[in-house]
Structure formats: structure tokens, C-alpha cells
C-alpha positions in Angstrom: 3.5 22.7 -0.7 4.2 24.2 -4.1 1.1 26.1 -5.0 1.6 25.2 -8.7 1.2 21.5 -8.1 -2.4 20.3 -8.9 -4.0 17.4 -6.9 -4.3 15.3 -10.1 -0.6 15.7 -11.0 0.5 14.9 -7.4 -1.8 11.8 -7.3 -0.5 10.6 -10.7 3.1 10.8 -9.7 2.5 9.1 -6.4 0.5 6.4 -8.0 3.3 5.8 -10.5 5.9 5.7 -7.7 4.0 3.3 -5.4 2.8 1.3 -8.4 6.4 0.7 -9.6 7.4 -0.3 -6.1 4.4 -2.7 -6.0 5.3 -4.2 -9.4 8.9 -4.9 -8.1 7.5 -6.4 -5.0 5.3 -8.7 -7.1 8.3 -9.7 -9.2 10.4 -10.5 -6.1 7.6 -12.8 -4.8 7.2 -14.5 -8.2 10.9 -15.1 -8.5 10.9 -17.1 -5.2 8.0 -19.4 -6.1 7.1 -22.1 -5.2 8.9 -21.8 -1.9 7.0 -18.7 -0.7 3.6 -18.6 1.1 3.8 -15.2 2.7 3.6 -11.9 0.8 5.4 -9.7 3.3 8.9 -10.2 2.0 11.8 -8.2 3.5 12.7 -6.8 0.1 9.3 -5.1 0.0 10.4 -2.9 2.9 13.2 -1.5 0.9 11.3 -1.3 -2.4 8.2 0.3 -1.1 10.0 2.5 1.4 12.2 3.9 -1.4 9.8 4.4 -4.2 6.9 5.4 -2.0 9.0 7.7 0.1 10.5 9.5 -2.9 7.2 9.9 -4.7 5.4 11.5 -1.7 7.8 14.4 -1.6 9.0 14.5 -5.3 7.8 18.1 -5.4 10.4 19.0 -2.7 13.9 19.2 -4.0 15.4 19.0 -0.5 17.5 16.0 0.0 16.7 16.2 3.7 13.0 16.0 3.2 13.3 13.2 0.7 15.6 11.2 3.1 13.0 11.7 5.9 10.2 10.4 3.7 12.2 7.4 2.6 13.2 6.6 6.2 9.6 7.0 7.3 8.6 4.4 4.8 11.4 2.0 5.7 10.6 2.2 9.4 6.8 2.0 8.8 7.0 -1.1 6.6 9.6 -2.8 8.8 7.7 -2.4 12.0 4.4 -3.2 10.4 5.8 -6.4 8.8 7.3 -7.5 12.1 4.1 -6.7 14.1 1.8 -8.6 11.7 4.2 -11.6 11.8 3.7 -11.7 15.6 -0.1 -11.4 15.4 -0.6 -13.1 12.0 -2.9 -15.8 13.2 -5.5 -13.7 15.1 -5.5 -11.1 12.4 -6.0 -13.7 9.7 -8.7 -15.4 11.8 -10.7 -12.2 12.4 -10.2 -11.0 8.9 -11.8 -14.2 7.7 -14.7 -13.7 10.0 -15.4 -10.4 8.4 -15.3 -11.9 4.9 -17.5 -14.9 5.9 -20.8 -13.1 5.1 -19.6 -12.9 1.4 -20.2 -16.6 1.4 -23.9 -16.0 0.9 -23.1 -14.3 -2.4 -20.1 -16.4 -3.6 -18.8 -19.8 -2.6 -16.0 -19.4 -0.1 -13.7 -21.7 -2.2 -14.3 -19.5 -5.3 -13.8 -16.3 -3.4 -10.5 -17.5 -2.0 -9.3 -18.4 -5.5 -9.9 -14.9 -6.7 -8.7 -12.9 -3.7 -5.5 -14.9 -3.3 -2.7 -15.9 -5.7 -1.5 -19.2 -6.9 0.0 -21.5 -5.8 -0.7 -20.6 -2.2 -0.1 -16.9 -1.5 -2.7 -15.2 0.7 -3.5 -11.7 -0.3 -7.2 -10.8 0.2 -7.4 -13.4 3.0 -4.8 -11.3 4.8 -6.6 -8.0 4.3 -6.6 -7.3 8.1 -2.8 -7.7 8.1 -2.5 -5.2 5.2 -4.8 -2.9 7.1 -2.6 -2.9 10.2 0.6 -2.4 8.2 -1.1 0.5 6.4 -1.9 2.1 9.7 1.7 1.9 10.9 3.1 3.1 7.6 0.6 6.1 7.6 1.6 6.9 11.1 5.3 7.1 10.3 4.7 9.2 7.2 2.6 11.5 9.3 5.2 11.9 12.0 8.2 12.4 9.6 6.4 14.6 7.1 4.7 16.5 9.9 1.2 16.3 8.6 -2.1 15.5 10.4 -1.7 12.0 12.0 -5.2 10.8 11.7 -5.4 11.9 8.1 -2.7 9.4 7.0 -3.4 6.7 9.6 -6.9 5.9 8.3 -6.0 6.4 4.7 -3.0 4.2 5.0 -5.0 1.4 6.6 -8.0 1.6 4.3 -5.8 2.0 1.2 -3.7 -1.0 1.9 -6.6 -3.2 2.9 -8.8 -2.2 -0.1 -5.9 -2.8 -2.4 -5.4 -6.3 -1.0 -9.0 -7.2 -1.7 -9.5 -5.6 -5.1 -6.1 -6.1 -6.7 -5.8 -9.9 -6.7 -9.2 -10.2 -8.4 -8.0 -8.1 -11.3 -4.6 -9.7 -11.2 -6.1 -13.2 -11.4 -8.5 -12.2 -14.2 -5.6 -10.8 -16.3 -3.3 -13.6 -15.4 -5.9 -16.2 -16.4 -6.6 -14.4 -19.7 -3.0 -14.4 -20.7 -2.2 -17.7 -19.0 0.6 -16.1 -17.0 1.2 -16.2 -13.3 3.8 -13.5 -13.7 1.2 -11.1 -15.0 -1.1 -12.0 -12.0 1.7 -11.1 -9.6 2.8 -7.9 -11.3 -0.8 -6.6 -11.7 -1.8 -7.5 -8.2 1.0 -5.8 -6.4 1.3 -2.8 -8.7 -2.4 -2.2 -8.0 -1.9 -2.6 -4.3 0.9 0.0 -4.5 -1.2 2.3 -6.6 -4.2 2.2 -4.3 -2.1 2.7 -1.2 -0.2 5.6 -2.9 -3.4 7.3 -4.0 -4.8 7.2 -0.4 -1.6 8.4 1.2 -0.9 11.2 -1.3 -4.5 12.3 -1.0 -4.0 12.8 2.7 -0.5 14.4 2.4 -1.7 16.9 -0.3 -4.8 18.0 1.6 -2.9 18.4 4.8 0.1 20.3 3.4 -2.2 22.4 1.1 -4.3 23.3 4.1 -1.2 24.3 6.1 0.0 26.4 3.1 -3.3 28.3 2.9 -3.3 28.9 6.6 0.2 30.3 6.4 -0.8 32.6 3.5 -3.7 34.0 5.5 -1.4 34.6 8.5 1.0 36.5 6.4 -1.8 38.6 4.9 
């Protein structure tokens, strides 16, 4: 990794890249309402794979490395989306069981209104599906970018799951404030992308910076 790139600058660029991809994902879903009930649209594979892949290696001007990163994202999201489609019900069921204790603090009906999007798009309720997809995406980025596997696997899973739980709450609040469902979707998915991007770029930066320092010590 370029020694002149700071962590803050790298995180910012990746947050913008993944965030823009997320916003486009949200726009695609919004444009297909009310006939859509599932957030894992096939266009998200292309959008997130492209914008996320480029932003993770923007510091590297090599077309080869950029292509590898984009391909990693495309494969990761594609396989992740297919896998959760097969195991959607058990993942949804177990995810709901983990959220059940929150019913002691907030009514389940109210909770579902805030962590999902109107008219009937599950987001927070599908957090375990997001977690699984994040793990797969992190694994592919790790393999293609040749960084520490575990570093990106857990960050990808936690980042995507956390984003799916936090983002719709903020998206719904802003959407209700401006009486705009479009704002809810754009805000929710841009934040999902930003949070995922921050977690993944954090892992990539630390891994590549560690390798760079180790290489410098070897040369010295």
C-alpha cells in the first residue's frame, strides 16, 4: 500500500464508493415498488461489486488489481445472494429469535416498522442474511486482494449486519420527516453501503499496511 495514504483518507474514499453504490441499490428497489418484497436485487450485485471493488483499490492504478477487486465483489455478492435465497427461511427465523429479547424494550410491531421499509421490504428483520452475505463478500475480497482472510470475513459479516439494523431506523426517521419514501430508501441503503465499506476498508488497510511494514523491515 502507498505509504502516503492515511487511514482516514482511505476510509473516506471507500465510504463514498460503497455509499454511492448503496444509494443506487436503494433507487433500484424504490423504482420497482410496490412489486418488490426482497432487497437482494440482482442489480445490487453489479452496482455494489463495481463501486465497492473500485473504491477498495482506488490507490492502486493497476487495471489488473482494480479488475480483480471488482470481480471479487461481483462473485461475492452473486454467491452470497444465491446462498441466502436458498436458506432464507431458516436465516430469517433464527435472526428473528435473536431480536426477540428487544421486545422487552420496544413493542415488536413498532420495532419491525423501524428496522424495515414500507411497504413491505425486510431489512433489519433479515440481518442474519446480510451477515451471511457480508461473510461471503469479505472472503472473496480477501482471496482476490490477498489479505488476511479472517480480517475481512468477520468485518464483512458484522459490517453488513450492523448496517441492516441501524440504517433503516435512520432512513425511516428521515423519510417520515420529509414525507418521502424515496429518501427512506436512498438513506437506508447508502448507509448500509457506507458501514460495510468502512468495515471492509478498515480490514484491507490494516492488512496491507502491516504487509508493507513487514516488507520494509525485511529490506532493511
